[in-house]
N, C-alpha and C positions, 0 to 999 in steps of 0.2 A: 382499800387498804387490806393487803393479804399478810398473813403471818405464818411463820414456821418455827416450831419449838426446836432450838438447837440442843438444849440441855435441860433436863428436868431431874431434880434430885430432892428426896424428902430428908429433912433434917429433924430427927426425933427429939434432939436436945432442945431446940427452939420451937418445936411443933409447927413447922412451916415447910412449904414447897419452895424450892429455889429454882427459878427459871431464867434461862437465857433465850431470848426470842429475837428472830430476824423479821423485821417488818418491812415490806416493800410498799412504797408510796409514790408511784409514778405520777408525774404532773401535779404534785402537791408538796407542801413543805413538810419538815420533820413533824411527826405527830406529837401533840401535846401529851403531858402525863394524864390529863383527864380523858383524852381520846383512848389512850392505851388502857386506862382503868375501866372504861366502859366496855371495851372489847373483852377484857378478862372477866368482868362481872358476868357477862352473858355466857362465856365459855365454861367457867368454873362454878357458876351459880353461888357466888359469895357476895358479901356486903362490901361497900366501899372501904369501910374501916378495917377490913381484913387484908387489904392489898397495900403493899409498901413498894413503890417504884423507886429503885435505887438510882437509876440513870437511864437516859435516852440519848444515845450518841449516833449521829449521822455519819455515813461514809462520804468522803469528799468526791463529788462528781458522779455519784451513783445514788439513785433514789431508794436507798436502803438504810435502815437504822437498826442498831443493836440495843436491846432493852434488857436490863437486869431487874427482875421482880421477885419479891418474896410474898407468898400468899400464906397467911397464918390460919391455923385451924379454928382459932377462937378470936373474937374481937379484942379481948383484953391482953392477949399475948403481944400485940403490936406495941403497946405502950410499955410493957415490961422489958423488952429487948431494945436497949439503946447502946450505941457504940460510944466509946470514950470521947471521940471527936464531937459527937452530938452534945454530950454533957458540957464539954468545954465551950462550945458555941453559945449555949444557953447561959452559962456563967459569965461570959464576956459581954453579953448584952445587958446584963444587970448592972 
């Protein structure tokens, strides 16, 4: 599984790096979020709890996937930053 960073931006307001990554995975299925997390843990030397994978989308007919990831500076920042839709989902489950 090879990867190429398409876009990397630091967001000082949320204290995170925002990445768009292209992952090529010939002869294998779309990589799981756990596999992507392990790849990023090794590359950026961060803990699991600092990585927030927004999505993994595969291209049709091509062994490539686009991944959007946020890597936070600190563990606690991940829990502070929630989108409105995340809050609505949690409220609807209750």
